[in-house]
C-alpha positions, 0 to 999 in steps of 0.5 A: 609449483613452489611452496607459495602455491595455493591449493583449490581447497583454500578457496572454499568457504567455511560452509563447504561440506563433502558427502560420503564419497568425498565429493564437495556439496555446494553451500546454499546461497542467499540469506540463511534460514535462521535469518529468514524465519523471523521475517516470515513469522512477523509477516505471518502475524501481521497478515493474521492480525489484518484479518482479525482486526478487520473482521472483529474490530481492533478493540475486541480482537485479542492476541489469542485470536491473532495467534490462532489465525496465524497458526501459532501460540501466543508466546510466539506472537509476543516473541515478535511483538510486545503488544496488540498496539504494536501489531496494529502499527504494522497492520496499518502499514500493511493496508496502506501498502495494499492501496499504494501497490493497487494505485500504482503511484509511480505510473500515475504521475509524469506521463499525462500530456493533456487534460484527457490523458490526466483524466484517464489516469485519475479514472483508471486509478479510482477504478483500481481502488474500487477493484481492491475494495471489491476483492478485499473490502476489509482494507477500507474498514481498516483505514477509514474506521479502525485506524482513526478510532484507535488513537490520534497517532494513527489518525494523523498517519492516515491524514499524512497519507492523504496529504502525501497523495494530494501533494503528488497530485498538486505537482502533476497539476502544476506540471500541466499548468506550466506545460499549457494544457491546464488553465493557469488560474487554478490553485493546484494545492486546493484542487488536489485536496478537492479531487480526493474529497470528491472521491470520498463519498463513493468510498464511504458508500462502499463501506456501508455496503451500498456500492455496485458497479453501476453506482461506481461508474456513475460516481467516477463519471461525475468526478472526472467530468467535473475535473475535466471542465475545471482543468481545461484552458479557456478558449478565447472567442 
């Protein structure tokens, strides 16, 4: 067509290449490797630090140990993180992420339509938490021991996690009250924190190495049994 016509070559991206026979080689799509590498390196360092900090303790752990665990030099670690304290911030996030994924928080709330269903949700969530601890006992040491001992800022972050979880529980309890399947005279805010407090001793037992399937089952049964009795609406005789 006339001079205003466009040739197909005009639509090729700047990354288009041709092989030795003149055939076009398709450009690779997605994030360029040079952008992916820093993300992979950071994740690699965080995972290595998670293993080192929980095995040796944060105070005694060194950057050289983290680097060795990650399979890289110390200089590479310092290229991505300025200090051990900076790394532990991300390690705590890594541990919290494990708990959040395991607990499946989006599935916990908004589905129960009775006290029995709500209790089943709590029982299943506690069971998944114990499964995580059995697979990775170091995650409990990280969140309950190491983080709180490092400094007050990290301790406050973990208290914030407890407060967030309690707040979500309180919303669910309030929903049950408004729907009529939870008794109206409960204090949702106080009870939500109480539920988490009741779960605490079982977790501490795991931390001390005294947990086993039978003990976990009994502990969970006591917690959900108490919860069930507290939540049920009172029958009018």
